[in-house]
ChimeraX commands (.cxc) that place a marker at each C-alpha (Angstrom):
marker #1 position 135.10,-7.67,99.05 radius 0.5
marker #1 position 135.54,-5.84,95.76 radius 0.5
marker #1 position 134.68,-2.55,97.42 radius 0.5
marker #1 position 137.57,-2.94,99.87 radius 0.5
marker #1 position 139.82,-4.29,97.13 radius 0.5
marker #1 position 139.49,-1.01,95.23 radius 0.5
marker #1 position 139.06,1.42,98.13 radius 0.5
marker #1 position 141.39,-0.28,100.61 radius 0.5
marker #1 position 144.78,0.80,99.16 radius 0.5
marker #1 position 143.61,4.39,98.81 radius 0.5
marker #1 position 142.12,4.40,102.33 radius 0.5
marker #1 position 145.35,3.00,103.80 radius 0.5
marker #1 position 147.45,5.59,101.99 radius 0.5
marker #1 position 145.11,8.39,103.05 radius 0.5
marker #1 position 145.25,7.30,106.67 radius 0.5
marker #1 position 149.00,6.69,106.68 radius 0.5
marker #1 position 150.11,9.86,104.89 radius 0.5
marker #1 position 147.34,12.31,105.88 radius 0.5
marker #1 position 145.34,11.46,108.99 radius 0.5
marker #1 position 148.16,9.98,111.07 radius 0.5
marker #1 position 150.47,12.99,110.47 radius 0.5
marker #1 position 147.59,15.36,111.25 radius 0.5
marker #1 position 146.81,13.58,114.51 radius 0.5
marker #1 position 150.50,13.42,115.41 radius 0.5
marker #1 position 150.86,17.16,114.74 radius 0.5
marker #1 position 148.04,17.88,117.17 radius 0.5
marker #1 position 149.75,15.58,119.69 radius 0.5
marker #1 position 153.10,17.38,119.27 radius 0.5
marker #1 position 151.46,20.77,119.84 radius 0.5
marker #1 position 150.99,19.89,123.54 radius 0.5
marker #1 position 154.64,18.95,124.11 radius 0.5
marker #1 position 158.04,20.57,124.19 radius 0.5
marker #1 position 159.29,18.96,120.96 radius 0.5
marker #1 position 162.72,20.36,120.16 radius 0.5
marker #1 position 164.50,18.25,117.53 radius 0.5
marker #1 position 162.23,15.27,118.15 radius 0.5
marker #1 position 158.90,13.81,117.06 radius 0.5
marker #1 position 158.62,11.62,120.16 radius 0.5
marker #1 position 158.60,14.16,123.00 radius 0.5
marker #1 position 157.99,13.42,126.67 radius 0.5
marker #1 position 157.78,16.90,128.25 radius 0.5
marker #1 position 154.07,17.82,128.33 radius 0.5
marker #1 position 153.51,21.61,128.32 radius 0.5
marker #1 position 149.74,21.83,127.82 radius 0.5
marker #1 position 148.63,25.01,126.05 radius 0.5
marker #1 position 151.97,26.80,126.42 radius 0.5
marker #1 position 152.82,26.39,122.75 radius 0.5
marker #1 position 149.48,27.89,121.73 radius 0.5
marker #1 position 149.93,30.81,124.11 radius 0.5
marker #1 position 153.44,31.41,122.79 radius 0.5
marker #1 position 152.27,31.40,119.17 radius 0.5
marker #1 position 149.35,33.77,119.79 radius 0.5
marker #1 position 151.71,36.09,121.67 radius 0.5
marker #1 position 154.38,35.97,118.96 radius 0.5
marker #1 position 154.36,39.23,117.00 radius 0.5
marker #1 position 155.95,37.51,113.99 radius 0.5
marker #1 position 153.18,34.92,113.79 radius 0.5
marker #1 position 150.46,37.55,114.18 radius 0.5
marker #1 position 152.21,39.61,111.49 radius 0.5
marker #1 position 152.18,36.58,109.19 radius 0.5
marker #1 position 148.40,36.36,109.60 radius 0.5
marker #1 position 148.23,40.02,108.61 radius 0.5
marker #1 position 150.26,39.17,105.50 radius 0.5
marker #1 position 147.70,36.50,104.66 radius 0.5
marker #1 position 144.82,38.97,105.03 radius 0.5
marker #1 position 146.57,41.44,102.72 radius 0.5
marker #1 position 147.33,38.71,100.19 radius 0.5
marker #1 position 143.70,37.56,100.34 radius 0.5
marker #1 position 142.48,41.13,99.79 radius 0.5
marker #1 position 144.55,41.25,96.60 radius 0.5
marker #1 position 144.23,37.78,95.14 radius 0.5
marker #1 position 140.59,36.83,95.81 radius 0.5
marker #1 position 138.83,39.71,93.97 radius 0.5
marker #1 position 141.50,39.83,91.25 radius 0.5
marker #1 position 141.21,36.10,90.49 radius 0.5
marker #1 position 137.41,36.21,90.66 radius 0.5
marker #1 position 137.13,39.08,88.17 radius 0.5
marker #1 position 139.80,37.74,85.81 radius 0.5
marker #1 position 138.51,34.15,85.74 radius 0.5
marker #1 position 134.90,35.30,85.31 radius 0.5
marker #1 position 135.94,37.66,82.50 radius 0.5
marker #1 position 137.85,34.89,80.73 radius 0.5
marker #1 position 134.88,32.53,81.11 radius 0.5
marker #1 position 132.48,35.09,79.65 radius 0.5
marker #1 position 134.76,35.73,76.67 radius 0.5
marker #1 position 135.44,32.06,75.94 radius 0.5
marker #1 position 131.75,31.19,76.34 radius 0.5
marker #1 position 130.81,33.73,73.64 radius 0.5
marker #1 position 133.27,32.37,71.08 radius 0.5
marker #1 position 131.73,30.73,68.05 radius 0.5
marker #1 position 134.98,29.11,66.87 radius 0.5
marker #1 position 138.20,27.76,68.46 radius 0.5
marker #1 position 136.52,27.68,71.86 radius 0.5
marker #1 position 138.32,24.47,72.86 radius 0.5
marker #1 position 141.67,26.00,71.83 radius 0.5
marker #1 position 141.30,29.11,73.97 radius 0.5
marker #1 position 139.87,27.11,76.85 radius 0.5
marker #1 position 142.97,24.90,76.76 radius 0.5
marker #1 position 145.35,27.86,76.44 radius 0.5
marker #1 position 143.96,29.64,79.49 radius 0.5
marker #1 position 143.78,26.41,81.51 radius 0.5
marker #1 position 147.32,25.25,80.62 radius 0.5
marker #1 position 149.15,27.32,83.32 radius 0.5
marker #1 position 147.27,25.32,85.96 radius 0.5
marker #1 position 149.48,22.34,85.09 radius 0.5
marker #1 position 152.65,24.34,85.71 radius 0.5
marker #1 position 154.56,23.87,88.96 radius 0.5
marker #1 position 154.33,26.76,91.42 radius 0.5
marker #1 position 158.09,26.49,91.95 radius 0.5
marker #1 position 158.88,26.73,88.24 radius 0.5
marker #1 position 156.48,29.63,87.73 radius 0.5
marker #1 position 157.94,31.50,90.71 radius 0.5
marker #1 position 161.47,31.08,89.37 radius 0.5
marker #1 position 160.41,32.32,85.92 radius 0.5
marker #1 position 158.82,35.39,87.48 radius 0.5
marker #1 position 161.86,35.98,89.70 radius 0.5
marker #1 position 164.68,35.39,87.22 radius 0.5
marker #1 position 163.18,36.34,83.85 radius 0.5
marker #1 position 160.26,38.74,84.22 radius 0.5
marker #1 position 160.79,40.69,87.44 radius 0.5
marker #1 position 164.54,40.37,87.75 radius 0.5
marker #1 position 165.99,43.30,89.67 radius 0.5
marker #1 position 168.66,43.98,87.04 radius 0.5
marker #1 position 168.46,45.31,83.53 radius 0.5
marker #1 position 167.97,41.85,82.02 radius 0.5
marker #1 position 164.48,41.39,83.48 radius 0.5
marker #1 position 161.59,41.73,81.05 radius 0.5
marker #1 position 159.71,44.23,83.24 radius 0.5
marker #1 position 162.74,46.50,83.65 radius 0.5
marker #1 position 163.51,46.20,79.94 radius 0.5
marker #1 position 160.03,47.43,79.04 radius 0.5
marker #1 position 160.28,50.26,81.58 radius 0.5
marker #1 position 163.65,51.22,80.09 radius 0.5
marker #1 position 162.00,51.78,76.71 radius 0.5
marker #1 position 160.02,54.60,78.32 radius 0.5
marker #1 position 163.00,56.05,80.18 radius 0.5
marker #1 position 161.96,54.76,83.62 radius 0.5
marker #1 position 164.48,53.72,86.25 radius 0.5
marker #1 position 165.18,50.09,87.01 radius 0.5
marker #1 position 163.23,48.63,89.93 radius 0.5
marker #1 position 164.32,45.99,92.43 radius 0.5
marker #1 position 160.90,44.38,92.43 radius 0.5
marker #1 position 161.35,41.89,95.27 radius 0.5
marker #1 position 163.41,44.04,97.64 radius 0.5
marker #1 position 161.65,47.40,97.31 radius 0.5
marker #1 position 159.35,47.97,100.27 radius 0.5
marker #1 position 158.35,51.57,99.64 radius 0.5
marker #1 position 156.28,51.17,97.56 radius 0.5
marker #1 position 155.91,47.39,98.11 radius 0.5
marker #1 position 156.44,46.27,94.51 radius 0.5
marker #1 position 156.91,42.65,95.64 radius 0.5
marker #1 position 153.12,42.33,95.91 radius 0.5
marker #1 position 152.88,42.88,92.16 radius 0.5
marker #1 position 155.19,39.91,91.57 radius 0.5
marker #1 position 153.46,37.61,94.07 radius 0.5
marker #1 position 149.90,38.41,92.94 radius 0.5
marker #1 position 150.60,38.19,89.20 radius 0.5
marker #1 position 152.26,34.78,89.41 radius 0.5
marker #1 position 149.35,33.39,91.46 radius 0.5
marker #1 position 146.87,34.95,89.02 radius 0.5
marker #1 position 148.60,33.32,86.06 radius 0.5
marker #1 position 148.65,29.94,87.79 radius 0.5
marker #1 position 145.07,29.70,89.05 radius 0.5
marker #1 position 142.85,31.91,86.88 radius 0.5
marker #1 position 142.44,29.17,84.26 radius 0.5
marker #1 position 141.16,26.64,86.78 radius 0.5
marker #1 position 138.47,28.94,88.10 radius 0.5
marker #1 position 137.62,29.97,84.54 radius 0.5
marker #1 position 136.65,26.33,83.92 radius 0.5
marker #1 position 134.36,26.40,86.97 radius 0.5
marker #1 position 132.66,29.55,85.73 radius 0.5
marker #1 position 132.36,28.08,82.23 radius 0.5
marker #1 position 130.54,25.07,83.67 radius 0.5
marker #1 position 128.19,27.43,85.51 radius 0.5
marker #1 position 127.57,29.55,82.41 radius 0.5
marker #1 position 126.70,26.52,80.31 radius 0.5
marker #1 position 124.04,25.51,82.86 radius 0.5
marker #1 position 122.13,28.79,82.46 radius 0.5
marker #1 position 119.04,28.16,80.29 radius 0.5
marker #1 position 119.15,30.23,77.05 radius 0.5
marker #1 position 115.46,30.98,77.47 radius 0.5
marker #1 position 116.30,33.36,80.32 radius 0.5
marker #1 position 118.29,35.58,77.98 radius 0.5
marker #1 position 115.56,35.31,75.34 radius 0.5
marker #1 position 112.92,36.37,77.87 radius 0.5
marker #1 position 115.12,39.26,79.00 radius 0.5
marker #1 position 115.53,40.42,75.39 radius 0.5
marker #1 position 111.76,40.33,74.90 radius 0.5
marker #1 position 111.34,42.44,78.06 radius 0.5
marker #1 position 113.76,45.04,76.67 radius 0.5
marker #1 position 116.93,44.20,78.59 radius 0.5
marker #1 position 120.03,45.34,76.75 radius 0.5
marker #1 position 122.79,42.76,76.24 radius 0.5
marker #1 position 125.85,43.53,78.30 radius 0.5
marker #1 position 125.72,44.93,81.81 radius 0.5
marker #1 position 121.97,44.49,82.35 radius 0.5
marker #1 position 121.91,40.80,81.44 radius 0.5
marker #1 position 125.16,40.24,83.36 radius 0.5
marker #1 position 123.80,41.88,86.51 radius 0.5
marker #1 position 120.24,40.54,86.53 radius 0.5
marker #1 position 120.64,37.11,84.88 radius 0.5
marker #1 position 124.23,35.85,84.65 radius 0.5
marker #1 position 125.53,36.75,88.12 radius 0.5
marker #1 position 122.42,35.54,90.01 radius 0.5
marker #1 position 122.51,32.25,88.10 radius 0.5
marker #1 position 126.22,31.89,88.96 radius 0.5
marker #1 position 125.62,32.36,92.68 radius 0.5
marker #1 position 126.43,28.76,93.70 radius 0.5
marker #1 position 129.54,28.71,91.51 radius 0.5
marker #1 position 130.65,32.09,92.87 radius 0.5
marker #1 position 130.34,30.87,96.46 radius 0.5
marker #1 position 132.44,27.79,95.72 radius 0.5
marker #1 position 135.07,29.89,93.90 radius 0.5
marker #1 position 135.39,32.39,96.75 radius 0.5
marker #1 position 135.68,29.63,99.35 radius 0.5
marker #1 position 138.39,27.84,97.37 radius 0.5
marker #1 position 140.27,31.10,96.76 radius 0.5
marker #1 position 140.36,31.98,100.46 radius 0.5
marker #1 position 141.50,28.48,101.44 radius 0.5
marker #1 position 144.20,28.52,98.74 radius 0.5
marker #1 position 145.38,31.91,99.96 radius 0.5
marker #1 position 145.72,30.53,103.50 radius 0.5
marker #1 position 147.88,27.72,102.14 radius 0.5
marker #1 position 150.20,29.95,100.10 radius 0.5
marker #1 position 153.80,28.84,100.44 radius 0.5
marker #1 position 155.59,27.88,97.21 radius 0.5
marker #1 position 155.46,31.23,95.42 radius 0.5
marker #1 position 156.32,33.23,98.55 radius 0.5
marker #1 position 159.24,31.01,99.51 radius 0.5
marker #1 position 160.74,30.72,96.03 radius 0.5
marker #1 position 160.25,34.39,95.16 radius 0.5
marker #1 position 161.37,36.06,98.37 radius 0.5
marker #1 position 164.06,33.79,99.85 radius 0.5
marker #1 position 167.69,33.89,98.80 radius 0.5
marker #1 position 171.08,32.89,100.16 radius 0.5
marker #1 position 170.59,35.29,103.07 radius 0.5
marker #1 position 167.29,33.71,104.07 radius 0.5
marker #1 position 163.78,35.10,104.00 radius 0.5
marker #1 position 163.13,38.84,104.48 radius 0.5
marker #1 position 161.00,39.99,107.45 radius 0.5
marker #1 position 158.22,41.28,105.17 radius 0.5
marker #1 position 155.68,39.35,103.04 radius 0.5
marker #1 position 155.93,36.28,105.24 radius 0.5
marker #1 position 152.70,34.22,105.18 radius 0.5
marker #1 position 151.82,31.77,107.99 radius 0.5
marker #1 position 153.13,28.62,106.30 radius 0.5
marker #1 position 156.51,30.23,105.59 radius 0.5
marker #1 position 156.78,31.34,109.21 radius 0.5
marker #1 position 155.82,27.86,110.47 radius 0.5
marker #1 position 158.32,26.29,108.08 radius 0.5
marker #1 position 161.17,28.23,109.64 radius 0.5
marker #1 position 159.82,27.63,113.14 radius 0.5
marker #1 position 159.55,23.85,112.79 radius 0.5
marker #1 position 162.45,23.20,110.39 radius 0.5
marker #1 position 164.76,26.12,111.10 radius 0.5
marker #1 position 167.74,26.19,113.43 radius 0.5
marker #1 position 165.72,25.49,116.59 radius 0.5
marker #1 position 163.50,22.83,114.98 radius 0.5
marker #1 position 160.74,23.50,117.49 radius 0.5
marker #1 position 158.20,21.01,116.19 radius 0.5
marker #1 position 155.86,21.55,119.12 radius 0.5
marker #1 position 155.63,25.29,118.51 radius 0.5
marker #1 position 155.27,24.78,114.76 radius 0.5
marker #1 position 152.54,22.18,115.27 radius 0.5
marker #1 position 150.62,24.54,117.54 radius 0.5
marker #1 position 150.79,27.23,114.87 radius 0.5
marker #1 position 149.60,24.74,112.25 radius 0.5
marker #1 position 146.62,23.77,114.42 radius 0.5
marker #1 position 145.76,27.46,114.96 radius 0.5
marker #1 position 145.97,28.05,111.21 radius 0.5
marker #1 position 143.75,25.03,110.49 radius 0.5
marker #1 position 141.15,26.28,112.97 radius 0.5
marker #1 position 141.21,29.74,111.37 radius 0.5
marker #1 position 140.66,28.18,107.93 radius 0.5
marker #1 position 137.78,26.07,109.26 radius 0.5
marker #1 position 136.10,29.01,110.98 radius 0.5
marker #1 position 136.55,31.28,107.95 radius 0.5
marker #1 position 135.09,28.61,105.67 radius 0.5
marker #1 position 132.05,28.03,107.88 radius 0.5
marker #1 position 131.42,31.77,108.29 radius 0.5
marker #1 position 131.63,32.34,104.55 radius 0.5
marker #1 position 129.37,29.38,103.83 radius 0.5
marker #1 position 126.76,30.67,106.28 radius 0.5
marker #1 position 127.07,34.22,104.97 radius 0.5
marker #1 position 126.64,33.15,101.35 radius 0.5
marker #1 position 123.91,30.68,102.31 radius 0.5
marker #1 position 125.73,27.63,100.98 radius 0.5
marker #1 position 123.34,24.68,100.89 radius 0.5
marker #1 position 120.29,26.84,101.51 radius 0.5
marker #1 position 117.28,26.01,99.37 radius 0.5
marker #1 position 116.56,28.45,96.58 radius 0.5
marker #1 position 113.35,30.48,96.86 radius 0.5
marker link #1:1,2 radius 0.2
marker link #1:2,3 radius 0.2
marker link #1:3,4 radius 0.2
marker link #1:4,5 radius 0.2
marker link #1:5,6 radius 0.2
marker link #1:6,7 radius 0.2
marker link #1:7,8 radius 0.2
marker link #1:8,9 radius 0.2
marker link #1:9,10 radius 0.2
marker link #1:10,11 radius 0.2
marker link #1:11,12 radius 0.2
marker link #1:12,13 radius 0.2
marker link #1:13,14 radius 0.2
marker link #1:14,15 radius 0.2
marker link #1:15,16 radius 0.2
marker link #1:16,17 radius 0.2
marker link #1:17,18 radius 0.2
marker link #1:18,19 radius 0.2
marker link #1:19,20 radius 0.2
marker link #1:20,21 radius 0.2
marker link #1:21,22 radius 0.2
marker link #1:22,23 radius 0.2
marker link #1:23,24 radius 0.2
marker link #1:24,25 radius 0.2
marker link #1:25,26 radius 0.2
marker link #1:26,27 radius 0.2
marker link #1:27,28 radius 0.2
marker link #1:28,29 radius 0.2
marker link #1:29,30 radius 0.2
marker link #1:30,31 radius 0.2
marker link #1:31,32 radius 0.2
marker link #1:32,33 radius 0.2
marker link #1:33,34 radius 0.2
marker link #1:34,35 radius 0.2
marker link #1:35,36 radius 0.2
marker link #1:36,37 radius 0.2
marker link #1:37,38 radius 0.2
marker link #1:38,39 radius 0.2
marker link #1:39,40 radius 0.2
marker link #1:40,41 radius 0.2
marker link #1:41,42 radius 0.2
marker link #1:42,43 radius 0.2
marker link #1:43,44 radius 0.2
marker link #1:44,45 radius 0.2
marker link #1:45,46 radius 0.2
marker link #1:46,47 radius 0.2
marker link #1:47,48 radius 0.2
marker link #1:48,49 radius 0.2
marker link #1:49,50 radius 0.2
marker link #1:50,51 radius 0.2
marker link #1:51,52 radius 0.2
marker link #1:52,53 radius 0.2
marker link #1:53,54 radius 0.2
marker link #1:54,55 radius 0.2
marker link #1:55,56 radius 0.2
marker link #1:56,57 radius 0.2
marker link #1:57,58 radius 0.2
marker link #1:58,59 radius 0.2
marker link #1:59,60 radius 0.2
marker link #1:60,61 radius 0.2
marker link #1:61,62 radius 0.2
marker link #1:62,63 radius 0.2
marker link #1:63,64 radius 0.2
marker link #1:64,65 radius 0.2
marker link #1:65,66 radius 0.2
marker link #1:66,67 radius 0.2
marker link #1:67,68 radius 0.2
marker link #1:68,69 radius 0.2
marker link #1:69,70 radius 0.2
marker link #1:70,71 radius 0.2
marker link #1:71,72 radius 0.2
marker link #1:72,73 radius 0.2
marker link #1:73,74 radius 0.2
marker link #1:74,75 radius 0.2
marker link #1:75,76 radius 0.2
marker link #1:76,77 radius 0.2
marker link #1:77,78 radius 0.2
marker link #1:78,79 radius 0.2
marker link #1:79,80 radius 0.2
marker link #1:80,81 radius 0.2
marker link #1:81,82 radius 0.2
marker link #1:82,83 radius 0.2
marker link #1:83,84 radius 0.2
marker link #1:84,85 radius 0.2
marker link #1:85,86 radius 0.2
marker link #1:86,87 radius 0.2
marker link #1:87,88 radius 0.2
marker link #1:88,89 radius 0.2
marker link #1:89,90 radius 0.2
marker link #1:90,91 radius 0.2
marker link #1:91,92 radius 0.2
marker link #1:92,93 radius 0.2
marker link #1:93,94 radius 0.2
marker link #1:94,95 radius 0.2
marker link #1:95,96 radius 0.2
marker link #1:96,97 radius 0.2
marker link #1:97,98 radius 0.2
marker link #1:98,99 radius 0.2
marker link #1:99,100 radius 0.2
marker link #1:100,101 radius 0.2
marker link #1:101,102 radius 0.2
marker link #1:102,103 radius 0.2
marker link #1:103,104 radius 0.2
marker link #1:104,105 radius 0.2
marker link #1:105,106 radius 0.2
marker link #1:106,107 radius 0.2
marker link #1:107,108 radius 0.2
marker link #1:108,109 radius 0.2
marker link #1:109,110 radius 0.2
marker link #1:110,111 radius 0.2
marker link #1:111,112 radius 0.2
marker link #1:112,113 radius 0.2
marker link #1:113,114 radius 0.2
marker link #1:114,115 radius 0.2
marker link #1:115,116 radius 0.2
marker link #1:116,117 radius 0.2
marker link #1:117,118 radius 0.2
marker link #1:118,119 radius 0.2
marker link #1:119,120 radius 0.2
marker link #1:120,121 radius 0.2
marker link #1:121,122 radius 0.2
marker link #1:122,123 radius 0.2
marker link #1:123,124 radius 0.2
marker link #1:124,125 radius 0.2
marker link #1:125,126 radius 0.2
marker link #1:126,127 radius 0.2
marker link #1:127,128 radius 0.2
marker link #1:128,129 radius 0.2
marker link #1:129,130 radius 0.2
marker link #1:130,131 radius 0.2
marker link #1:131,132 radius 0.2
marker link #1:132,133 radius 0.2
marker link #1:133,134 radius 0.2
marker link #1:134,135 radius 0.2
marker link #1:135,136 radius 0.2
marker link #1:136,137 radius 0.2
marker link #1:137,138 radius 0.2
marker link #1:138,139 radius 0.2
marker link #1:139,140 radius 0.2
marker link #1:140,141 radius 0.2
marker link #1:141,142 radius 0.2
marker link #1:142,143 radius 0.2
marker link #1:143,144 radius 0.2
marker link #1:144,145 radius 0.2
marker link #1:145,146 radius 0.2
marker link #1:146,147 radius 0.2
marker link #1:147,148 radius 0.2
marker link #1:148,149 radius 0.2
marker link #1:149,150 radius 0.2
marker link #1:150,151 radius 0.2
marker link #1:151,152 radius 0.2
marker link #1:152,153 radius 0.2
marker link #1:153,154 radius 0.2
marker link #1:154,155 radius 0.2
marker link #1:155,156 radius 0.2
marker link #1:156,157 radius 0.2
marker link #1:157,158 radius 0.2
marker link #1:158,159 radius 0.2
marker link #1:159,160 radius 0.2
marker link #1:160,161 radius 0.2
marker link #1:161,162 radius 0.2
marker link #1:162,163 radius 0.2
marker link #1:163,164 radius 0.2
marker link #1:164,165 radius 0.2
marker link #1:165,166 radius 0.2
marker link #1:166,167 radius 0.2
marker link #1:167,168 radius 0.2
marker link #1:168,169 radius 0.2
marker link #1:169,170 radius 0.2
marker link #1:170,171 radius 0.2
marker link #1:171,172 radius 0.2
marker link #1:172,173 radius 0.2
marker link #1:173,174 radius 0.2
marker link #1:174,175 radius 0.2
marker link #1:175,176 radius 0.2
marker link #1:176,177 radius 0.2
marker link #1:177,178 radius 0.2
marker link #1:178,179 radius 0.2
marker link #1:179,180 radius 0.2
marker link #1:180,181 radius 0.2
marker link #1:181,182 radius 0.2
marker link #1:182,183 radius 0.2
marker link #1:183,184 radius 0.2
marker link #1:184,185 radius 0.2
marker link #1:185,186 radius 0.2
marker link #1:186,187 radius 0.2
marker link #1:187,188 radius 0.2
marker link #1:188,189 radius 0.2
marker link #1:189,190 radius 0.2
marker link #1:190,191 radius 0.2
marker link #1:191,192 radius 0.2
marker link #1:192,193 radius 0.2
marker link #1:193,194 radius 0.2
marker link #1:194,195 radius 0.2
marker link #1:195,196 radius 0.2
marker link #1:196,197 radius 0.2
marker link #1:197,198 radius 0.2
marker link #1:198,199 radius 0.2
marker link #1:199,200 radius 0.2
marker link #1:200,201 radius 0.2
marker link #1:201,202 radius 0.2
marker link #1:202,203 radius 0.2
marker link #1:203,204 radius 0.2
marker link #1:204,205 radius 0.2
marker link #1:205,206 radius 0.2
marker link #1:206,207 radius 0.2
marker link #1:207,208 radius 0.2
marker link #1:208,209 radius 0.2
marker link #1:209,210 radius 0.2
marker link #1:210,211 radius 0.2
marker link #1:211,212 radius 0.2
marker link #1:212,213 radius 0.2
marker link #1:213,214 radius 0.2
marker link #1:214,215 radius 0.2
marker link #1:215,216 radius 0.2
marker link #1:216,217 radius 0.2
marker link #1:217,218 radius 0.2
marker link #1:218,219 radius 0.2
marker link #1:219,220 radius 0.2
marker link #1:220,221 radius 0.2
marker link #1:221,222 radius 0.2
marker link #1:222,223 radius 0.2
marker link #1:223,224 radius 0.2
marker link #1:224,225 radius 0.2
marker link #1:225,226 radius 0.2
marker link #1:226,227 radius 0.2
marker link #1:227,228 radius 0.2
marker link #1:228,229 radius 0.2
marker link #1:229,230 radius 0.2
marker link #1:230,231 radius 0.2
marker link #1:231,232 radius 0.2
marker link #1:232,233 radius 0.2
marker link #1:233,234 radius 0.2
marker link #1:234,235 radius 0.2
marker link #1:235,236 radius 0.2
marker link #1:236,237 radius 0.2
marker link #1:237,238 radius 0.2
marker link #1:238,239 radius 0.2
marker link #1:239,240 radius 0.2
marker link #1:240,241 radius 0.2
marker link #1:241,242 radius 0.2
marker link #1:242,243 radius 0.2
marker link #1:243,244 radius 0.2
marker link #1:244,245 radius 0.2
marker link #1:245,246 radius 0.2
marker link #1:246,247 radius 0.2
marker link #1:247,248 radius 0.2
marker link #1:248,249 radius 0.2
marker link #1:249,250 radius 0.2
marker link #1:250,251 radius 0.2
marker link #1:251,252 radius 0.2
marker link #1:252,253 radius 0.2
marker link #1:253,254 radius 0.2
marker link #1:254,255 radius 0.2
marker link #1:255,256 radius 0.2
marker link #1:256,257 radius 0.2
marker link #1:257,258 radius 0.2
marker link #1:258,259 radius 0.2
marker link #1:259,260 radius 0.2
marker link #1:260,261 radius 0.2
marker link #1:261,262 radius 0.2
marker link #1:262,263 radius 0.2
marker link #1:263,264 radius 0.2
marker link #1:264,265 radius 0.2
marker link #1:265,266 radius 0.2
marker link #1:266,267 radius 0.2
marker link #1:267,268 radius 0.2
marker link #1:268,269 radius 0.2
marker link #1:269,270 radius 0.2
marker link #1:270,271 radius 0.2
marker link #1:271,272 radius 0.2
marker link #1:272,273 radius 0.2
marker link #1:273,274 radius 0.2
marker link #1:274,275 radius 0.2
marker link #1:275,276 radius 0.2
marker link #1:276,277 radius 0.2
marker link #1:277,278 radius 0.2
marker link #1:278,279 radius 0.2
marker link #1:279,280 radius 0.2
marker link #1:280,281 radius 0.2
marker link #1:281,282 radius 0.2
marker link #1:282,283 radius 0.2
marker link #1:283,284 radius 0.2
marker link #1:284,285 radius 0.2
marker link #1:285,286 radius 0.2
marker link #1:286,287 radius 0.2
marker link #1:287,288 radius 0.2
marker link #1:288,289 radius 0.2
marker link #1:289,290 radius 0.2
marker link #1:290,291 radius 0.2
marker link #1:291,292 radius 0.2
view
């Protein structure tokens, strides 16, 4: 009785606000659902065929792959570097750990607006253009310049600032589980502190943590929406470039046509891609495999 007293409200909320909408989205994906969530015109797999044949949707998946290629290795290296530095501190470790973790509590919307209006503003008042002006460089319209695509610098840096601290904490937990005797034995065997101990002791001992970090980074990249939407959209709408899958599905399902069936089919396709990518990565990294 007490188990259900504590778990029941959470389970009801989870079912009502998560599982029921998910199931209903799958249901809608098989219907012609224009401007309605209770459709009657069954179309089978037509919505899925239309989405897979839509160049804009396929292009949005390409945007995701490019974003993943930028953000996953950058976040991994930065968060691991921060963890290594904080772990070596002999004083004020809690202070620096809190400072680097603090951006995680910031809203993605607020951070995107700060980046857009204060740091990478396309006029002379932006911090980035102000610094460039000190060196005699021309002003840059960061979010509208496509050759070169400077908007990637804005998108990647705001995501780095927001999530590096969280993954730093994961790496810190992994570093603190490494037995000190391993480093002592390496020193006795003549291993030099620095790259050798990092390569042959630290990184192998962080294998499980690294796998979890990479999996979470890829899934988070698939779900990118807030920073893209708030950075790139304006009164004229969203530009045709740098459009990730969730932004495209947002305009498909909630735009002028409000084609909820087509948007639901795209969401199901995206969920399947995330699931397949996660399983493939887990198998490739040997997640759950017993250590030799």
